[in-house]
C-alpha positions, 0 to 999 in steps of 0.5 A: 187700263185699256189697250186696243191694238188692231192689226190688218190682215196680211199675207205672211212674209209680204210687205204690210201697212198696219193701220193700228201699228203704233201704240201711244203711251200717255200719262193722263186720260186727256192725253189718251183722248187726244191720241186716239186708239190705240193709246195706253195710260201708263200704270207703273210696272204693269205698263211694261207688261202690257207693252210687251204683250202688244208688241208680241201681237203685232204692234211695231212702234211706240210713241211717248205722247203727251205733256211734260215739264220743262227743264230748259228755261227757254221752253214755254208752255205749248212748246213741242219737243221731239226727243233725240234720245231719252235719258232714263237714269244715270249712264242710261240713255236710249236714242230715238228712231231717227227716221221717225223723229225726222218725220215728226219734225217735218210734220210739226214745224217749230218743234225742237229736237233735243234729249228728254228725261224719263223720271219716276216722280215729278221734279218739285224744286227749281234747283233740281230741274236746273241741276238735272238739265245741266248734268243730263242735257235733257230739256224736258221731263215726263214720267212715261218716256223711260218705260217706252225707251226701255221696252223698245230697246229690249224688243228692238222696235222703233220708238219716238217721243212727242211732248208738249211743255206744260210747266216751264222750268222756272215755275214751281208746282203747287203741292196740290198739283203733285197729288197722284193721278187716279187709276184712269189717268184722271186727277183726284179732284177731291184730294186737290180740293182738300189740299187747297182748303188746307193751303189756300195760298196755292190758288194763284199757282193752280190758276196759272197752271190751269192756264198753262194746261189749256195752252199745252192741250191746244198744242197737243191737239194741233200736233196730233192733227198734223201727225194723223192716225199713225203719228208720222210712223215711217215704217208702216209698209215693211217686211217683218221678221215675226209672223204677221197675225191673220186677223184683227187682235183686240187686247183689253186689259181692265184694271180691277 
């Protein structure tokens, strides 16, 4: 995993406008490329460690950015959801930063504003998605937002979620699409190929998923162009209650 955080020089105690104050947490390499730096590809429990370290060194907001799976049957591939809150577990929900969410909605016309779920593993059955949507009210799910919400709450910094629907609620994922993502946020193509050889009946589903992926990636790129380098972060210029670093910080964490 690689994380770059850059903080502008500033006089301690003075209002500052950080150029790289926001970290985007993503799950895939392509999402990281779209997000630009600083972006972090989530890596299980290590993600929380790296986020805490970056925040201690001056990062001032976290955004969960990338694609998601639909839970609300009305959502289609390419639809954009801005989170009002993140449902992380039973009786565990975190409200997103309202000014930030409002700015995201202003900058991305047509985006919806609803609760999103952060889950530890993909929801594979249509019934599971339907039931989860009914119980939690979440309209979409991803595997990074719960980490972002928990760390932001713990360290009391603002967070936001901007997600694009890839797989709609009514469409079951083929088994090959559920193979674990590789260490750099890239699909394990050999494993996917082997799965397809063993079960060629997955091909139509994978083809449909590829089409949906193109739509989702196009929408994600469009959203990032609208949001700019700061992801619409509304708290760029403000006083901090913690010491401000006096020189740029570059933290690089490379997995072995």
